[in-house]
Backbone as JSON, one array per atom type, in Angstrom:
{
  "sequence": "MATNDTAWTLESVQQLTAMAREGIPVSVMSLKLRRPIEIVAAKLTQLGLTPAPETGA",
  "N": [[52.78, 19.15, -143.83], [51.08, 16.14, -145.35], [53.27, 12.82, -146.48], [52.06, 11.15, -147.74], [50.6, 8.74, -150.33], [48.17, 9.46, -150.11], [46.9, 12.15, -149.27], [46.71, 13.44, -151.62], [45.33, 16.42, -152.97], [42.57, 17.44, -155.15], [44.28, 19.76, -156.8], [46.78, 19.23, -156.41], [46.98, 16.9, -158.12], [46.15, 18.05, -160.52], [48.13, 19.52, -160.74], [50.08, 17.83, -161.22], [49.53, 16.03, -163.04], [49.5, 18.13, -165.05], [52.24, 18.13, -165.47], [53.12, 15.95, -166.19], [52.59, 16.08, -168.7], [53.95, 17.98, -169.69], [56.51, 16.63, -170.01], [58.15, 16.82, -167.97], [60.81, 15.56, -165.85], [60.22, 12.94, -162.87], [62.29, 13.59, -160.73], [62.52, 16.7, -160.98], [59.67, 17.14, -160.81], [58.95, 15.97, -158.0], [60.12, 17.36, -156.47], [59.18, 20.02, -157.02], [56.46, 19.52, -155.83], [56.93, 19.04, -153.27], [57.13, 16.98, -152.51], [57.93, 12.74, -151.91], [60.34, 11.24, -154.06], [59.86, 8.39, -155.24], [56.84, 8.74, -153.9], [55.47, 10.67, -156.1], [55.79, 9.15, -158.43], [54.59, 6.73, -157.7], [51.94, 7.86, -157.76], [51.63, 8.96, -160.19], [51.98, 6.19, -161.86], [49.51, 5.35, -161.12], [47.62, 6.65, -161.43], [48.08, 6.19, -164.43], [49.96, 7.3, -165.88], [52.94, 8.07, -167.89], [56.01, 8.56, -166.54], [58.58, 11.46, -167.63], [62.16, 11.01, -169.12], [64.56, 10.44, -167.21], [66.96, 13.24, -167.06], [70.79, 13.81, -167.25], [73.62, 13.73, -165.49]],
  "CA": [[51.88, 18.27, -145.31], [51.7, 14.83, -144.89], [53.52, 13.04, -147.99], [51.59, 9.58, -148.13], [49.25, 9.03, -151.41], [45.96, 9.6, -149.51], [46.56, 13.47, -148.84], [46.76, 14.28, -152.99], [44.42, 17.4, -153.25], [42.51, 17.86, -157.3], [44.57, 20.81, -157.3], [48.35, 19.16, -156.62], [46.87, 15.81, -158.93], [46.17, 18.55, -161.86], [49.64, 19.98, -161.44], [50.96, 16.68, -161.73], [49.16, 15.74, -164.9], [50.33, 18.73, -166.36], [53.99, 18.86, -165.16], [53.54, 14.38, -167.03], [51.81, 15.95, -170.08], [54.91, 18.67, -170.1], [57.27, 16.1, -170.18], [58.96, 17.1, -166.66], [61.12, 14.69, -165.22], [59.32, 13.16, -161.88], [62.49, 14.15, -159.67], [61.79, 17.51, -160.58], [58.07, 17.03, -160.27], [59.17, 15.54, -156.71], [60.42, 19.3, -155.89], [58.14, 20.91, -156.89], [54.99, 19.08, -155.2], [57.57, 18.65, -151.79], [57.43, 15.01, -151.68], [58.97, 12.24, -151.99], [60.27, 10.45, -155.28], [58.31, 6.87, -154.68], [54.63, 9.13, -154.13], [55.42, 11.07, -157.05], [56.48, 7.75, -159.58], [53.05, 5.83, -157.59], [50.6, 8.65, -158.23], [51.51, 8.6, -161.91], [51.7, 4.92, -162.03], [48.31, 5.09, -160.52], [46.88, 7.81, -163.18], [47.97, 5.87, -165.62], [50.93, 8.45, -166.7], [54.65, 7.15, -168.05], [56.97, 9.77, -166.32], [59.79, 11.96, -168.69], [63.17, 9.94, -168.52], [65.82, 11.48, -165.84], [68.24, 13.8, -167.62], [72.12, 14.31, -166.53], [74.38, 12.67, -164.99]],
  "C": [[51.96, 16.82, -145.15], [52.35, 14.4, -146.74], [53.31, 11.7, -147.67], [50.41, 10.6, -149.98], [47.89, 9.22, -150.94], [45.87, 10.99, -149.06], [46.58, 14.61, -150.09], [45.62, 15.32, -152.74], [44.11, 17.38, -154.56], [43.75, 18.47, -157.68], [46.29, 20.12, -157.55], [47.74, 17.47, -157.67], [47.07, 16.54, -160.44], [47.4, 18.77, -161.85], [50.6, 18.78, -161.77], [51.08, 16.47, -162.97], [49.96, 17.17, -165.32], [51.35, 19.5, -166.1], [54.2, 17.16, -165.83], [53.26, 14.87, -168.2], [53.52, 17.38, -170.62], [56.55, 17.8, -170.62], [58.68, 16.33, -169.05], [59.56, 15.84, -165.85], [59.93, 14.45, -163.4], [60.78, 13.46, -160.84], [62.58, 16.29, -159.95], [60.44, 17.64, -160.69], [58.15, 16.64, -158.71], [59.55, 17.09, -156.41], [59.49, 20.29, -155.88], [57.02, 20.83, -156.36], [55.35, 18.99, -153.93], [57.13, 17.32, -151.68], [57.77, 13.71, -152.28], [59.31, 11.31, -153.73], [59.22, 9.37, -155.71], [57.21, 7.41, -154.53], [54.81, 9.14, -155.18], [55.03, 9.96, -157.83], [54.86, 6.63, -159.02], [52.34, 6.78, -158.06], [49.99, 8.48, -159.96], [51.55, 7.18, -162.23], [49.55, 4.24, -161.59], [47.25, 5.69, -160.83], [47.08, 7.18, -164.56], [49.22, 6.59, -166.63], [52.49, 7.81, -166.79], [55.11, 8.31, -167.23], [57.92, 9.85, -167.62], [60.54, 11.12, -168.02], [63.87, 11.39, -167.82], [66.55, 12.16, -166.91], [69.55, 13.77, -166.64], [72.31, 13.51, -165.72], [73.5, 11.69, -163.91]]
}
């Protein structure tokens, strides 16, 4: 799977949007989508979505 933001499928974007609405942190989204944190964060910004704050240490 490509790891750049040009390879986002509709399904991936829908999954990302749903996770953002559920308040899931970017680090968890990154793992679930198998994409680098930077790419996930950039896509959220592009979509106008604010990610949940990271929790833990």
